[in-house]
DOBA-822298 format. One record per residue (C-alpha): residue number from 1; residue in one letter; x, y, z. Coordinates in pm, whole numbers. Layout:
<pts>
seq->NUM type->a px->X py->Y pz->Z $
...
</pts>
This chain:
<pts>
seq->1 type->m px->-2098 py->-2361 pz->-7432 $
seq->2 type->k px->-2346 py->-2103 pz->-7564 $
seq->3 type->i px->-2605 py->-2269 pz->-7790 $
seq->4 type->l px->-2869 py->-2078 pz->-7990 $
seq->5 type->f px->-3182 py->-2274 pz->-8089 $
seq->6 type->v px->-3368 py->-2137 pz->-8391 $
seq->7 type->v px->-3730 py->-2244 pz->-8430 $
seq->8 type->n px->-4039 py->-2070 pz->-8571 $
seq->9 type->n px->-4263 py->-2139 pz->-8273 $
seq->10 type->f px->-4093 py->-2278 pz->-7966 $
seq->11 type->y px->-4415 py->-2277 pz->-7762 $
seq->12 type->a px->-4665 py->-2428 pz->-8008 $
seq->13 type->p px->-4899 py->-2660 pz->-7810 $
seq->14 type->g px->-4975 py->-3005 pz->-7950 $
seq->15 type->n px->-4693 py->-2986 pz->-8205 $
seq->16 type->g px->-4433 py->-3262 pz->-8180 $
seq->17 type->l px->-4145 py->-3059 pz->-8321 $
seq->18 type->s px->-4195 py->-2773 pz->-8075 $
seq->19 type->a px->-4243 py->-3015 pz->-7785 $
seq->20 type->s px->-3919 py->-3192 pz->-7875 $
seq->21 type->a px->-3732 py->-2860 pz->-7898 $
seq->22 type->r px->-3859 py->-2748 pz->-7556 $
seq->23 type->r px->-3763 py->-3079 pz->-7398 $
seq->24 type->t px->-3415 py->-3072 pz->-7554 $
seq->25 type->v px->-3349 py->-2715 pz->-7441 $
seq->26 type->q px->-3464 py->-2797 pz->-7088 $
seq->27 type->y px->-3231 py->-3095 pz->-7058 $
seq->28 type->l px->-2937 py->-2914 pz->-7219 $
seq->29 type->r px->-2974 py->-2643 pz->-6954 $
seq->30 type->e px->-2994 py->-2905 pz->-6680 $
seq->31 type->a px->-2673 py->-3054 pz->-6822 $
seq->32 type->g px->-2499 py->-2721 pz->-6762 $
seq->33 type->q px->-2516 py->-2573 pz->-7112 $
seq->34 type->e px->-2614 py->-2211 pz->-7172 $
seq->35 type->v px->-2902 py->-2210 pz->-7421 $
seq->36 type->r px->-3101 py->-1926 pz->-7572 $
seq->37 type->v px->-3394 py->-1943 pz->-7813 $
seq->38 type->l px->-3471 py->-1737 pz->-8123 $
seq->39 type->s px->-3839 py->-1787 pz->-8200 $
seq->40 type->g px->-4182 py->-1636 pz->-8254 $
seq->41 type->r px->-4379 py->-1515 pz->-7953 $
seq->42 type->n px->-4544 py->-1746 pz->-7700 $
seq->43 type->h px->-4916 py->-1688 pz->-7756 $
seq->44 type->e px->-5023 py->-1937 pz->-7488 $
seq->45 type->a px->-4908 py->-1724 pz->-7194 $
seq->46 type->e px->-4736 py->-1397 pz->-7109 $
seq->47 type->t px->-4437 py->-1593 pz->-6981 $
seq->48 type->p px->-4210 py->-1760 pz->-7063 $
seq->49 type->q px->-4101 py->-1596 pz->-7388 $
seq->50 type->p px->-3806 py->-1672 pz->-7619 $
seq->51 type->d px->-3480 py->-1491 pz->-7549 $
seq->52 type->y px->-3508 py->-1330 pz->-7892 $
seq->53 type->v px->-3870 py->-1271 pz->-7995 $
seq->54 type->l px->-3960 py->-1260 pz->-8365 $
seq->55 type->s px->-4290 py->-1127 pz->-8499 $
seq->56 type->d px->-4550 py->-1363 pz->-8645 $
seq->57 type->f px->-4562 py->-1431 pz->-9017 $
seq->58 type->h px->-4904 py->-1512 pz->-9161 $
seq->59 type->v px->-4885 py->-1746 pz->-9459 $
seq->60 type->p px->-5108 py->-1622 pz->-9743 $
seq->61 type->v px->-5398 py->-1858 pz->-9824 $
seq->62 type->f px->-5265 py->-2141 pz->-9604 $
seq->63 type->d px->-5243 py->-1966 pz->-9266 $
seq->64 type->g px->-5555 py->-2137 pz->-9132 $
seq->65 type->l px->-5420 py->-2477 pz->-9233 $
seq->66 type->v px->-5084 py->-2403 pz->-9071 $
seq->67 type->q px->-5248 py->-2302 pz->-8744 $
seq->68 type->s px->-5474 py->-2610 pz->-8748 $
seq->69 type->h px->-5153 py->-2813 pz->-8711 $
seq->70 type->g px->-5075 py->-2617 pz->-8393 $
seq->71 type->y px->-4806 py->-2415 pz->-8568 $
seq->72 type->k px->-4704 py->-2059 pz->-8655 $
seq->73 type->f px->-4426 py->-1913 pz->-8867 $
seq->74 type->a px->-4206 py->-1621 pz->-8761 $
seq->75 type->k px->-4079 py->-1322 pz->-8961 $
seq->76 type->t px->-3711 py->-1271 pz->-9019 $
seq->77 type->d px->-3552 py->-977 pz->-8838 $
seq->78 type->i px->-3193 py->-932 pz->-8959 $
seq->79 type->s px->-3074 py->-714 pz->-8671 $
seq->80 type->l px->-3224 py->-946 pz->-8408 $
seq->81 type->i px->-3081 py->-1255 pz->-8578 $
seq->82 type->k px->-2735 py->-1095 pz->-8590 $
seq->83 type->e px->-2761 py->-1012 pz->-8221 $
seq->84 type->a px->-2859 py->-1369 pz->-8136 $
seq->85 type->v px->-2593 py->-1530 pz->-8355 $
seq->86 type->g px->-2328 py->-1292 pz->-8219 $
seq->87 type->w px->-2395 py->-1426 pz->-7870 $
seq->88 type->a px->-2363 py->-1794 pz->-7963 $
seq->89 type->d px->-2076 py->-2041 pz->-7985 $
seq->90 type->v px->-2295 py->-2263 pz->-8205 $
seq->91 type->v px->-2631 py->-2214 pz->-8378 $
seq->92 type->h px->-2875 py->-2507 pz->-8390 $
seq->93 type->l px->-3151 py->-2506 pz->-8652 $
seq->94 type->e px->-3470 py->-2696 pz->-8568 $
seq->95 type->e px->-3640 py->-2651 pz->-8908 $
seq->96 type->p px->-3550 py->-2589 pz->-9274 $
seq->97 type->f px->-3764 py->-2277 pz->-9328 $
seq->98 type->i px->-3701 py->-1909 pz->-9409 $
seq->99 type->i px->-3570 py->-1795 pz->-9070 $
seq->100 type->q px->-3328 py->-2089 pz->-9070 $
seq->101 type->m px->-3211 py->-2005 pz->-9425 $
seq->102 type->v px->-3141 py->-1646 pz->-9322 $
seq->103 type->t px->-2983 py->-1743 pz->-8989 $
seq->104 type->a px->-2754 py->-1999 pz->-9155 $
seq->105 type->r px->-2615 py->-1735 pz->-9394 $
seq->106 type->i px->-2568 py->-1482 pz->-9118 $
seq->107 type->a px->-2391 py->-1739 pz->-8902 $
seq->108 type->k px->-2158 py->-1827 pz->-9189 $
seq->109 type->s px->-2074 py->-1460 pz->-9248 $
seq->110 type->m px->-2004 py->-1415 pz->-8875 $
seq->111 type->g px->-1794 py->-1731 pz->-8844 $
seq->112 type->v px->-2033 py->-1912 pz->-8608 $
seq->113 type->p px->-2084 py->-2285 pz->-8679 $
seq->114 type->c px->-2433 py->-2421 pz->-8751 $
seq->115 type->t px->-2582 py->-2760 pz->-8670 $
seq->116 type->a px->-2936 py->-2887 pz->-8726 $
seq->117 type->t px->-3192 py->-3154 pz->-8643 $
seq->118 type->y px->-3383 py->-3317 pz->-8928 $
seq->119 type->h px->-3733 py->-3314 pz->-8780 $
seq->120 type->l px->-3963 py->-3351 pz->-9080 $
seq->121 type->h px->-3984 py->-3467 pz->-9440 $
seq->122 type->p px->-4126 py->-3252 pz->-9722 $
seq->123 type->e px->-4408 py->-3507 pz->-9737 $
seq->124 type->n px->-4510 py->-3401 pz->-9385 $
seq->125 type->l px->-4598 py->-3061 pz->-9530 $
seq->126 type->f px->-4751 py->-3162 pz->-9860 $
seq->127 type->c px->-4971 py->-3441 pz->-9725 $
seq->128 type->s px->-5185 py->-3166 pz->-9574 $
seq->129 type->i px->-5281 py->-3044 pz->-9921 $
seq->130 type->n px->-5299 py->-3395 pz->-10071 $
seq->131 type->l px->-4966 py->-3362 pz->-10252 $
seq->132 type->g px->-4772 py->-3607 pz->-10039 $
seq->133 type->d px->-4740 py->-3852 pz->-10329 $
seq->134 type->w px->-4606 py->-3594 pz->-10577 $
seq->135 type->k px->-4247 py->-3717 pz->-10600 $
seq->136 type->f px->-4126 py->-3428 pz->-10818 $
seq->137 type->l px->-4255 py->-3170 pz->-10570 $
seq->138 type->n px->-4118 py->-3345 pz->-10261 $
seq->139 type->y px->-3782 py->-3418 pz->-10430 $
seq->140 type->n px->-3731 py->-3054 pz->-10518 $
seq->141 type->m px->-3838 py->-2928 pz->-10177 $
seq->142 type->l px->-3583 py->-3158 pz->-10013 $
seq->143 type->r px->-3319 py->-3031 pz->-10256 $
seq->144 type->i px->-3401 py->-2672 pz->-10154 $
seq->145 type->w px->-3374 py->-2764 pz->-9788 $
seq->146 type->r px->-3043 py->-2941 pz->-9850 $
seq->147 type->d px->-2884 py->-2660 pz->-10051 $
seq->148 type->f px->-3018 py->-2359 pz->-9862 $
seq->149 type->v px->-3022 py->-2485 pz->-9501 $
seq->150 type->f px->-2863 py->-2820 pz->-9420 $
seq->151 type->n px->-2548 py->-2786 pz->-9632 $
seq->152 type->y px->-2467 py->-2472 pz->-9429 $
seq->153 type->c px->-2444 py->-2698 pz->-9124 $
seq->154 type->t px->-2136 py->-2891 pz->-9017 $
seq->155 type->d px->-2346 py->-3158 pz->-8845 $
seq->156 type->i px->-2703 py->-3290 pz->-8862 $
seq->157 type->q px->-2888 py->-3491 pz->-8598 $
seq->158 type->c px->-3077 py->-3778 pz->-8764 $
seq->159 type->p px->-3331 py->-3916 pz->-8514 $
seq->160 type->t px->-3355 py->-4255 pz->-8689 $
seq->161 type->e px->-3168 py->-4478 pz->-8931 $
seq->162 type->n px->-3453 py->-4423 pz->-9180 $
seq->163 type->v px->-3371 py->-4051 pz->-9187 $
seq->164 type->m px->-2994 py->-4104 pz->-9203 $
seq->165 type->e px->-3028 py->-4337 pz->-9502 $
seq->166 type->r px->-3247 py->-4089 pz->-9687 $
seq->167 type->l px->-3006 py->-3799 pz->-9633 $
seq->168 type->e px->-2706 py->-4009 pz->-9733 $
seq->169 type->k px->-2875 py->-4111 pz->-10057 $
seq->170 type->f px->-2973 py->-3751 pz->-10123 $
seq->171 type->g px->-2614 py->-3626 pz->-10106 $
seq->172 type->f px->-2621 py->-3415 pz->-9789 $
seq->173 type->k px->-2269 py->-3283 pz->-9727 $
seq->174 type->s px->-2286 py->-3247 pz->-9348 $
seq->175 type->r px->-2175 py->-3507 pz->-9096 $
seq->176 type->l px->-2476 py->-3717 pz->-9004 $
seq->177 type->h px->-2527 py->-3831 pz->-8643 $
seq->178 type->l px->-2775 py->-4099 pz->-8541 $
seq->179 type->i px->-2926 py->-3945 pz->-8226 $
seq->180 type->s px->-3282 py->-4004 pz->-8109 $
seq->181 type->n px->-3475 py->-3698 pz->-7989 $
seq->182 type->g px->-3519 py->-3903 pz->-7673 $
seq->183 type->i px->-3793 py->-3947 pz->-7416 $
seq->184 type->i px->-3809 py->-3860 pz->-7049 $
seq->185 type->p px->-3756 py->-4165 pz->-6823 $
seq->186 type->d px->-4091 py->-4248 pz->-6670 $
seq->187 type->v px->-4262 py->-4477 pz->-6421 $
seq->188 type->t px->-4481 py->-4746 pz->-6576 $
seq->189 type->l px->-4832 py->-4696 pz->-6441 $
seq->190 type->r px->-4972 py->-5028 pz->-6563 $
seq->191 type->p px->-5014 py->-5275 pz->-6272 $
seq->192 type->r px->-4791 py->-5583 pz->-6283 $
seq->193 type->d px->-5080 py->-5824 pz->-6229 $
seq->194 type->p px->-5343 py->-5822 pz->-6505 $
seq->195 type->e px->-5706 py->-5779 pz->-6403 $
seq->196 type->e px->-5908 py->-5959 pz->-6667 $
seq->197 type->d px->-6275 py->-5872 pz->-6707 $
seq->198 type->p px->-6417 py->-6069 pz->-7000 $
seq->199 type->s px->-6720 py->-5841 pz->-7019 $
seq->200 type->r px->-6531 py->-5517 pz->-7076 $
seq->201 type->p px->-6448 py->-5380 pz->-7422 $
seq->202 type->f px->-6090 py->-5388 pz->-7550 $
seq->203 type->l px->-5939 py->-5039 pz->-7538 $
seq->204 type->v px->-5751 py->-4973 pz->-7864 $
seq->205 type->v px->-5573 py->-4638 pz->-7859 $
seq->206 type->c px->-5436 py->-4414 pz->-8134 $
seq->207 type->i px->-5233 py->-4113 pz->-8016 $
seq->208 type->g px->-5130 py->-3820 pz->-8235 $
seq->209 type->r px->-5242 py->-3531 pz->-8453 $
seq->210 type->l px->-5550 py->-3594 pz->-8663 $
seq->211 type->a px->-5374 py->-3525 pz->-8992 $
seq->212 type->v px->-5355 py->-3685 pz->-9337 $
seq->213 type->e px->-5010 py->-3839 pz->-9290 $
seq->214 type->k px->-5112 py->-3996 pz->-8956 $
seq->215 type->d px->-5369 py->-4202 pz->-9151 $
seq->216 type->q px->-5625 py->-4273 pz->-8877 $
seq->217 type->p px->-5880 py->-4383 pz->-9146 $
seq->218 type->t px->-5682 py->-4706 pz->-9194 $
seq->219 type->l px->-5754 py->-4801 pz->-8833 $
seq->220 type->l px->-6123 py->-4724 pz->-8884 $
seq->221 type->e px->-6134 py->-4934 pz->-9200 $
seq->222 type->a px->-5957 py->-5220 pz->-9018 $
seq->223 type->m px->-6265 py->-5256 pz->-8797 $
seq->224 type->r px->-6451 py->-5394 pz->-9099 $
seq->225 type->y px->-6208 py->-5689 pz->-9103 $
seq->226 type->s px->-6153 py->-5752 pz->-8731 $
seq->227 type->k px->-6345 py->-6031 pz->-8563 $
seq->228 type->y px->-6328 py->-5826 pz->-8243 $
seq->229 type->a px->-6486 py->-5510 pz->-8392 $
seq->230 type->d px->-6794 py->-5539 pz->-8168 $
seq->231 type->r px->-6573 py->-5561 pz->-7857 $
seq->232 type->i px->-6331 py->-5278 pz->-7939 $
seq->233 type->q px->-6353 py->-4929 pz->-7795 $
seq->234 type->l px->-6149 py->-4705 pz->-8026 $
seq->235 type->y px->-5991 py->-4402 pz->-7860 $
seq->236 type->f px->-5828 py->-4122 pz->-8062 $
seq->237 type->a px->-5614 py->-3892 pz->-7847 $
seq->238 type->g px->-5526 py->-3582 pz->-8046 $
seq->239 type->r px->-5650 py->-3291 pz->-8251 $
seq->240 type->g px->-5569 py->-3149 pz->-8591 $
seq->241 type->p px->-5694 py->-3044 pz->-8934 $
seq->242 type->e px->-5857 py->-3381 pz->-9013 $
seq->243 type->a px->-6052 py->-3395 pz->-8684 $
seq->244 type->d px->-6397 py->-3342 pz->-8839 $
seq->245 type->s px->-6334 py->-3589 pz->-9121 $
seq->246 type->v px->-6202 py->-3864 pz->-8892 $
seq->247 type->r px->-6484 py->-3813 pz->-8642 $
seq->248 type->e px->-6742 py->-3838 pz->-8920 $
seq->249 type->k px->-6592 py->-4164 pz->-9050 $
seq->250 type->a px->-6565 py->-4305 pz->-8700 $
seq->251 type->h px->-6926 py->-4227 pz->-8611 $
seq->252 type->a px->-7041 py->-4375 pz->-8944 $
seq->253 type->l px->-6888 py->-4708 pz->-8836 $
seq->254 type->y px->-7090 py->-4689 pz->-8517 $
seq->255 type->e px->-7410 py->-4597 pz->-8700 $
seq->256 type->e px->-7359 py->-4889 pz->-8940 $
seq->257 type->g px->-7314 py->-5126 pz->-8649 $
seq->258 type->v px->-6960 py->-5221 pz->-8748 $
seq->259 type->v px->-6846 py->-5121 pz->-8398 $
seq->260 type->k px->-7063 py->-5145 pz->-8089 $
seq->261 type->y px->-6893 py->-4856 pz->-7906 $
seq->262 type->d px->-6888 py->-4504 pz->-8050 $
seq->263 type->p px->-6518 py->-4406 pz->-8094 $
seq->264 type->i px->-6389 py->-4153 pz->-7841 $
seq->265 type->f px->-6201 py->-3834 pz->-7938 $
seq->266 type->r px->-6018 py->-3634 pz->-7671 $
seq->267 type->f px->-5704 py->-3424 pz->-7633 $
seq->268 type->h px->-5479 py->-3498 pz->-7333 $
seq->269 type->d px->-5173 py->-3349 pz->-7171 $
seq->270 type->r px->-4868 py->-3571 pz->-7114 $
seq->271 type->d px->-4998 py->-3706 pz->-6785 $
seq->272 type->g px->-5334 py->-3793 pz->-6939 $
seq->273 type->l px->-5164 py->-3976 pz->-7226 $
seq->274 type->r px->-4956 py->-4181 pz->-6980 $
seq->275 type->k px->-5269 py->-4294 pz->-6798 $
seq->276 type->l px->-5449 py->-4373 pz->-7123 $
seq->277 type->a px->-5159 py->-4582 pz->-7258 $
seq->278 type->a px->-5137 py->-4769 pz->-6925 $
seq->279 type->e px->-5503 py->-4869 pz->-6957 $
seq->280 type->a px->-5491 py->-4960 pz->-7327 $
seq->281 type->d px->-5498 py->-5314 pz->-7461 $
seq->282 type->l px->-5326 py->-5209 pz->-7785 $
seq->283 type->y px->-5158 py->-4897 pz->-7923 $
seq->284 type->i px->-5199 py->-4836 pz->-8299 $
seq->285 type->h px->-4967 py->-4617 pz->-8508 $
seq->286 type->c px->-5078 py->-4585 pz->-8873 $
seq->287 type->a px->-4863 py->-4291 pz->-8991 $
seq->288 type->t px->-4733 py->-4307 pz->-9347 $
seq->289 type->v px->-4480 py->-4025 pz->-9294 $
seq->290 type->e px->-4295 py->-4010 pz->-8960 $
seq->291 type->v px->-3937 py->-3905 pz->-8882 $
seq->292 type->e px->-3934 py->-4076 pz->-8542 $
seq->293 type->g px->-4265 py->-4094 pz->-8354 $
seq->294 type->l px->-4192 py->-4011 pz->-7990 $
seq->295 type->s px->-4561 py->-4041 pz->-7900 $
seq->296 type->a px->-4527 py->-4412 pz->-7977 $
seq->297 type->l px->-4223 py->-4449 pz->-7751 $
seq->298 type->e px->-4398 py->-4264 pz->-7469 $
seq->299 type->a px->-4694 py->-4502 pz->-7502 $
seq->300 type->l px->-4465 py->-4806 pz->-7499 $
seq->301 type->q px->-4319 py->-4690 pz->-7167 $
seq->302 type->q px->-4658 py->-4787 pz->-7024 $
seq->303 type->a px->-4619 py->-5155 pz->-7122 $
seq->304 type->v px->-4869 py->-5152 pz->-7407 $
seq->305 type->v px->-4815 py->-5364 pz->-7718 $
seq->306 type->p px->-4805 py->-5157 pz->-8039 $
seq->307 type->v px->-4914 py->-5229 pz->-8392 $
seq->308 type->i px->-4712 py->-5001 pz->-8620 $
seq->309 type->a px->-4729 py->-4918 pz->-8991 $
seq->310 type->e px->-4416 py->-5004 pz->-9189 $
seq->311 type->g px->-4324 py->-4800 pz->-9498 $
seq->312 type->n px->-4046 py->-4610 pz->-9676 $
seq->313 type->l px->-4110 py->-4276 pz->-9505 $
seq->314 type->t px->-4211 py->-4386 pz->-9157 $
seq->315 type->a px->-3939 py->-4470 pz->-8907 $
seq->316 type->t px->-4160 py->-4565 pz->-8614 $
seq->317 type->s px->-4155 py->-4930 pz->-8720 $
seq->318 type->q px->-3802 py->-4952 pz->-8574 $
seq->319 type->f px->-3962 py->-4969 pz->-8229 $
seq->320 type->a px->-4139 py->-5299 pz->-8308 $
seq->321 type->l px->-3975 py->-5599 pz->-8143 $
seq->322 type->d px->-4104 py->-5850 pz->-8399 $
seq->323 type->e px->-4322 py->-5889 pz->-8709 $
seq->324 type->r px->-4639 py->-5943 pz->-8507 $
seq->325 type->s px->-4648 py->-5570 pz->-8439 $
seq->326 type->l px->-4597 py->-5457 pz->-8799 $
seq->327 type->f px->-4829 py->-5408 pz->-9095 $
seq->328 type->p px->-4780 py->-5239 pz->-9436 $
seq->329 type->t px->-4894 py->-4876 pz->-9450 $
seq->330 type->k px->-5252 py->-4823 pz->-9569 $
seq->331 type->d px->-5339 py->-5193 pz->-9538 $
seq->332 type->p px->-5647 py->-5225 pz->-9312 $
seq->333 type->e px->-5677 py->-5602 pz->-9356 $
seq->334 type->a px->-5320 py->-5658 pz->-9239 $
seq->335 type->l px->-5377 py->-5421 pz->-8948 $
seq->336 type->a px->-5693 py->-5610 pz->-8849 $
seq->337 type->a px->-5500 py->-5939 pz->-8858 $
seq->338 type->c px->-5239 py->-5796 pz->-8617 $
seq->339 type->i px->-5508 py->-5662 pz->-8385 $
seq->340 type->d px->-5689 py->-5997 pz->-8382 $
seq->341 type->y px->-5367 py->-6187 pz->-8314 $
seq->342 type->w px->-5283 py->-5983 pz->-8005 $
seq->343 type->l px->-5639 py->-5987 pz->-7873 $
seq->344 type->d px->-5642 py->-6366 pz->-7925 $
seq->345 type->h px->-5335 py->-6402 pz->-7701 $
seq->346 type->p px->-5386 py->-6201 pz->-7380 $
seq->347 type->v px->-5107 py->-6364 pz->-7176 $
seq->348 type->e px->-4854 py->-6318 pz->-7456 $
seq->349 type->r px->-4974 py->-5961 pz->-7506 $
seq->350 type->w px->-4927 py->-5883 pz->-7137 $
seq->351 type->e px->-4574 py->-6027 pz->-7131 $
seq->352 type->m px->-4474 py->-5846 pz->-7450 $
seq->353 type->g px->-4606 py->-5519 pz->-7314 $
seq->354 type->w px->-4344 py->-5531 pz->-7039 $
seq->355 type->r px->-4075 py->-5618 pz->-7290 $
seq->356 type->y px->-4176 py->-5308 pz->-7486 $
seq->357 type->a px->-4155 py->-5095 pz->-7172 $
seq->358 type->e px->-3800 py->-5219 pz->-7112 $
seq->359 type->s px->-3704 py->-5153 pz->-7476 $
seq->360 type->t px->-3769 py->-4780 pz->-7436 $
seq->361 type->e px->-3478 py->-4740 pz->-7192 $
seq->362 type->e px->-3228 py->-4706 pz->-7478 $
seq->363 type->y px->-3408 py->-4387 pz->-7587 $
seq->364 type->d px->-3349 py->-4209 pz->-7254 $
seq->365 type->i px->-3321 py->-3835 pz->-7331 $
seq->366 type->h px->-3009 py->-3806 pz->-7115 $
seq->367 type->k px->-2823 py->-4024 pz->-7366 $
seq->368 type->s px->-2948 py->-3802 pz->-7648 $
seq->369 type->i px->-2835 py->-3487 pz->-7469 $
seq->370 type->d px->-2485 py->-3628 pz->-7413 $
seq->371 type->a px->-2461 py->-3712 pz->-7785 $
seq->372 type->l px->-2588 py->-3368 pz->-7889 $
seq->373 type->v px->-2338 py->-3193 pz->-7665 $
seq->374 type->d px->-2060 py->-3397 pz->-7826 $
seq->375 type->m px->-2192 py->-3294 pz->-8169 $
seq->376 type->f px->-2198 py->-2925 pz->-8072 $
seq->377 type->r px->-1845 py->-2943 pz->-7931 $
seq->378 type->k px->-1719 py->-3105 pz->-8249 $
seq->379 type->a px->-1875 py->-2829 pz->-8461 $
seq->380 type->v px->-1718 py->-2555 pz->-8244 $
seq->381 type->a px->-1377 py->-2726 pz->-8237 $
seq->382 type->d px->-1372 py->-2771 pz->-8614 $
seq->383 type->k px->-1457 py->-2405 pz->-8668 $
seq->384 type->k px->-1180 py->-2300 pz->-8431 $
seq->385 type->e px->-926 py->-2526 pz->-8606 $
seq->386 type->k px->-1011 py->-2373 pz->-8944 $
seq->387 type->a px->-985 py->-2022 pz->-8799 $
seq->388 type->d px->-638 py->-2102 pz->-8662 $
seq->389 type->e px->-508 py->-2240 pz->-8991 $
</pts>
């Protein structure tokens, strides 16, 4: 089966959507599928490059903000899109933006079926300019995405039940499939026997982009309520547009004496994140808007207990095994109570960490790839049946 992936920037570093697309394409190819990519240029290296290379599009006024999220948009090129679509048995859209709108129409005119993955909410975009709470704006953006992209697709991959429920309520016409983006099976680096050193600080880790919707300030504020604040070493693994602001708030806590250890900020590759999660005492996920949250799953593979924000637009809370690892979004006191509970119970925390590692097995990317291939085959078969009628 010939599958065309359409994404603005397939090679964007530090961007979860692009990383997920690259991983999916890799494993589809390993599963024997023929996959090509229509995307903007790879600016990180001369090779590899997409199969069909689009020019960059610079967003007026907001281009700096877009790039601070590790992202770039691509220009539409009608002749190149037609060439790419003409090659494919099925077109898969990774975003709901301009090149996807154009590609979906071209695919329809050429009789090639379209599918899509729902990777982000409108709120993911508008949080960056402090408009994430504007319901009218986000409602209408989702309506535009529905009518001009997703309703051109026969099938949509919903990574979580949270996403599927939202699309069902919003009247999406496509078939909805509950398919995780999946994680790569991995060895757990954490040793089986705990080595307790009562003099060391507790390592509390937060992994992900430093962005408004990731809400790292709630973790910082929670230190004012935690009885373990003077024993906690906070570690923020990521970069993003809010980096300076979060660093400033974090250092202020240290200067005030709220925390004894100055919070650490570093960016790691996948191997570095594995090692960090394996050393952590707790993993904190504060995001208020999250379609799935694979960084959380990858951390849990390393047998670390999470504390995860629970809210209407964040699906990551589905990974929690019980209420002790959940707190309401933007509630630093509740977060502090969860942190204190787990630090109060080291044996229980250690045992639960291994239960969390085991729980990630159901999100094996091979299962996701099998489900996606079935979805693609269904889309192609349906198109062929209609053509034969």
